[in-house]
N, C-alpha and C positions, 0 to 999 in steps of 0.2 A: 906216340898218340897222345895228344893233350887233350884235357878235360875242359870244356867250358864251363864257365861259373854262370850259375842259373842268376837270373834277375831277381830284383827283391822289390816287386811292385808295390806291396802295401808300405814299405818302410818309405820307398820313394815318393808314394801319393801323400803319405802324412808329412813327409817334410816339404813337399810342394805346396800342401794345405797351410801349414804353418807359416811358413815363410811367406807365401803370398799374402795371407790374411794380415801379417804384420806390416808387409811392405805397403800393400795397398791401403790399410789403415791411414799410414802415413800420407800417401799421394791424395786420398780423398778427404781427409780434414782439410787439407788446401782448398778442395774445390768449396766445401761448405763454407769455410772462411771466407772465400773470395765471393761468395753469394750472399753472405749477411753481414759482413762486419769490414773487409778490406777496404770498401770504397770510403768508410768513413775514417779509416785509420790511416790508411796510405794515400788516398787522393781526396781529403777533404777541402781542396781548394776549387774542384770542380763541382758544377751543379751536380744535383744526385743522380740522374740519368747518365751524365758523362762518367761520373765516379763509378757507378755498377759496370760501365761497359768496360772502363780501364780495368777495373778489379777482375771482371771475368777474363779479360784478355790476359791477365797475368797466369790464369790457370792454364790457357792455351800454350803459353811460353813453354811450359814443361814438355809439351808434344812437340817443339821444334827441336830440343835437344835429343828426343828419342831416336830419330834417323840416325844421329850422328853416333849416339851410344851404341845403336845397333850394329854399325860397322865394326866400332871397336870391341865390343863384347863378344860380338859373334864370331870375330877373327879368334878371339882368345878362347872362347867354347869349343870352337871347331880345332883349334890347334893344340891347345894345353887341356882342356877337358870341361866337361859341364860343371863340376863341382866347384872350380874356382871362380867361375862366374856367378854361382848361386850365394857363396860367401861374401864375394865383395860387393854384390848389389845391396844386401841387407846392411851393411856396414856403411855404404856411401848414403843410403836412405835415411840411415839413422842420425846420422851427424847433421845432414842437410836440414831435417826436419826439426831436430833440437834447435837448430841456431835461427829458424824462422821464429819460434817462439821468443826468441831473445832478442828480436829486433826492436829498434825503437821506432815510433810511429812518426808520421810527418810533422807533427807539432814540435818534435824534438830534434829530429834529423834533416829536416827539410827533403829535397829532392834525393838525397843519398839514400833515405828509407826505403823508396819504391825501387831504387837502383839495385839496393842489396836483396831486396825480396825478389825480384827477376833473377839475380844471379844464382839464390838458393832454389829458385823454382827450376831453373837448369840443371843443377845437379841432381835434383829429384828427378827430372825427366832421363838424365843419363844412367840412373839406377834402374828405374822401371824399363829401360828399353832392352834390358838383358834379362830381368825377372822372369816375365811369361815365356819367352822363348827357351831360356834355359832350365826352367822348371817342366816345360812342355816335353822338351828333349830328353830330360832325365826320366820322367815319366815313361814315356812312349818306349825308351829303349830299355826299360825294365819290364815292361807289361808283358804278358801273353799276347799273342797275335789277333786272339779273337776277342780281346777286351781292353784294345788300346785306348778307344773313345773313353770307355768308363775311367779308366785310372787317369787319363789326362784331363779329363774333367774336374779332377779336385783341385789343379791349379786354379781354374776358374770360380770353384766353390771357395777357395780360399780368398779370392779377390772380392767375392760378396760378402763373406764373413768380414773382410776388413771394412767394407762400406757400411756394413750393419753397425762394427764397431766404432766406426767415424761418426756416424749420424748419431748413435746413441750417447756416446760421450758429449755430443754437441747439445742434446735436449737439454739438461740440466744447466748447460752453459748459455744456451739461448734464453732461457727463463730468468737469467739474471737482471737486475735493473741496469738500463743503457750504459750508465758511467762504469758501471764493474765490468760489463761486457767488453767495453771498448778500451778500458785500461789494463785490465790483467785477466779477465776471464777466458778471451779466446786464445790464449797463452798456454793454457793448461793442457788442451789435447794434444798440441805439439810437442811439450816437455814429456807427457807421458808416454806419447808413441815412441819416443826416441829410447826409452829405458827398456819398453818389452822387446825391442829389436835383439836384444841380447839372448833372449831364450830363443829367437829362431836360429841365430848364430851358431849356439851351442848344438842344436838339433841338426843342422846342416853338416857340420863339422864331422860328425859321426857316420854320415851316409858315405858309402863308397861311390867309386865312379861307375859308370854303366857298363855292363857287359860288352856291348856294341861298341862303345869307344875303346875299351880295352883291347879288343881283337884286333880293331882298326889299326891301333897304336902298334901292338905287337907284329902284324904283318906289315909294317912300314907304309900304312896306307893314308897316313894324316900328311895332308899338303901343306906346302910352306905359306902359301896364300890362298887361302879357302875361298875368301872372295872373289878372286879372280876366276877360280873354277866355276864357282857359282854363277857368276855373269856370263861366262864362255859357254856353259852346257845346260843351265836351268832358268836364263833370263825369262823365258816365256811363264813360267812358275811363279817367278819374282813377280812379274807384272800381275799375275792372277791374283795372287796374294794382296797386294797393293790395291786392285778394284775392289775386292771383296771386304777388307779389312774397315772401310769408313762404315760398315753397319754400326759400328761401335758408337757412331753419333747418337743412336737411340740411347744409350747410357748416358752420353755428356748432356745432352738435351734433357733427358729426365732427371739427372741429379744436379744439375747446374742451372740451365737456362731455366727449366720449369719452374725450380725453387725460388730463382731471385724474380721470375715472373709473378708467381703466386704471393709473394711476401710485398714486393716492392712496386707491382702495377696493380694488381688484383686486390691488394690489402688483406689477405688471409692471414691468419693466425701462424706464427713462426712453427710453433711445436707441434701443432696439428699436421702442418705438411710434411715435417721433419717424419713424424710417425709413420707416414706412408711409405718413405723410404724404406724405414726399418722393416716394416711388413712385407713389402715387396721383396726385399734381400732375403729374409727368412725364408720366405715361400721358395726362392730361387735355390737355396741350399738343398731342398729336396728334389726341385724339378730337374737340376743340372743332370745328377746322375741318372734320373730316369730316362732323361731324353738321350743322354749318351749311351745308356745300354740300348735303346731303342736303334741308334744309329749303329750299334755292333751287330744289330740282327738284320735289319732293313738297308742299310748303308747311310753314307755320309749327306749325300745330294738331297735325299727327299727331305730329311728332318731340317737340314741346314735352310733350305729354300722355304719350307713352310713357316719357320721360325721368323726369316725375313719377311715374307710377305704380310704375315700377320702383324708385324710391328708397324708396316706401314699404314695398316688401316687402322690400327688400334691407337696411334700418335694423335691422330684426328680427336678422337673420343675422348681422350684423355687430357688435351689442351683444352678442349671446348667445356669440359667439365671444372678445369680449373679458371677459366673465365666466366663461368657461371657462378664459381663459388659454392657449388653443391659438394660439400664435404663427404657423404656416403659414396657419391659417385666418383668423386676423386680417388676415394681409397680403394672402391671395388675396380674400376679401371687401370688405376695405377699399379695394384697387383697383380691383374691379369696380364697387362703389357709387360711390364719390367719383371714380374716374379716368375710368370708361366711362359708367356709366348717368346720372349725376349731369351729365355734360358735355352730353347730349342738351337738357336743359333749359337749361344754362346758357350753350350756345353759340346757342340761339334766341331767347331773351329779348331779347337787345340790338336785334334787328331788330324782333321782334314788338311789343315796346313802342313802340319810337319811330315805328314805322309807323303806330300808332294816331293820331298827331297830325300837323298841319299845321306846316310850318317855323315860323311865327310863335310857336308855344307847344311846338313840341317838345322843346326842353330843360327848360323847366318842367314840362310833362307829365309826361316821363320822369323828372327829378328828384324831384318830388313825388309821384308814384305810387310809386316804387320804395322812395325812403328811408322813407314812412310804412309800407310793407310791411316793408322791411329792419329798421325799429326792433323790430317783432314778433320778427324772426328773431333780432336782437342779443340780446334776453332770453330767448331760448328755452334757451340753457344755465342761467342764471338758474332759469327755471321748471324745467327740468329736475331740477336739483339739488333743488329743493323738492318736486317730486312723487315723485322716484326712492324706491322702498321699500327695504326692507333685505334681506339674504340674497341668493341666488346668483339670484333672479329679480327683484330691486330695479329692474332697468333696463327691466322690461317698461312700465311706466308712461311712460317716456321714449320708448321706440319708438311707442307709441301717440299721444302726442303730435306726434311729428315726422311720423308717416303721417297724421295727422290736416291738418296743415298742406299736406301733398301733395295730399289729397283736395280741399281748398278751391281748390287751384291748377289742378286738372284742371277743376274745374266753371267756373271763370272763364276757362279758355283755351277749352273746349270751345263755350262760349257767345258767344264773341266772333267777330269777323270774320277771315276769311282775308285777308292783306293780301300775299302773295308774287308776286301779279300785279299789282297797281296800280302804275301810273307814280309816279315820285317827286313830281312836280310835283301829283298828285291826292291823296298819303297825306292822310287825316284831313278833306279837303274834303267829298267825300261822305258821310262820316258826320256832318259838321256841319249838313249840308243837311237830313238827316233826324230831327234831334233838336229 
């Protein structure tokens, strides 16, 4: 009789939190720079509006690479283990981020500068594709069954911490004189982010593989082609995740489009709007585990649906406040929208999506489903810039677009299975038997 190794949920949660914080710091400093700087550094030949649109579009390019990375890293994670994915994603992100900070501007390299920028953004997207799915799978498989949502929420807490760090680092940078900001100031966050990845790498190397994966490997249950099994037996769940995941457009609209709209269209103070992001993400650090704990008690679906529906309503209030230039209202609604309500959806999806799939295809299923859906969310700021109208109500089509993504998420989640009471070893198995 063999003794099954117990999971290490706390160590897994810490490794997920720190790694995600560092990785998404790198990912989101790009979004901040795209909204505030890149239009002038890499696309100065365009008029200001076109330059901003092109700059924001390069942010979305990272999401194009994510579905490709999901197939590749999903296969590696389900075939060779979760740990290999988590170590490799950190290294790839660190290298790509450092090199962005080294790029020459359009004034020195011409069209080669934005081309190199897009290529490095693609590498960031490849890395991000495996990060959340790998960290979610790792924490879910280490966690006790009755606290899976709580422990997997630490992946998203790390993501929020990375956004706080990214925004906070840009606060003093954004306050620099224009010449300093455009020449060397914007580069500092990219160089700093690559250096701190070393800390996350050291922590993740020490964490062991999950007990679930080790048992599956010992029993000879690791598929040679996990993705083939995924699409043969669990394609409905992949499509459900794809339909639900664009709720992340709330995040990209809030962090990229609304920032660009506030500064470049509404003429608001750069630092003041950045502080809204810092405050909202700080509140989210507290809200995420609380919502996840509630999801462990009452189920994933009611918490997830409430968060999505609330975001659909509050996005109208937030963009209206930005258009009006009402700083107190911007702060209040921004924190309520992104810090509190969006956290209900954000803290629940890591468990809800991961629990749809059995261990043999969990990382592939979560990665592919989310990254295809997140690709839609990644281009939401570009789409928003294209559909936005003019004048004081030009933000309305953007709010409608974002609310539409939330509505699709509500339908996808409402028609899915409730998984909170299913034993970890039975996750996805019963669903496959009925397909």
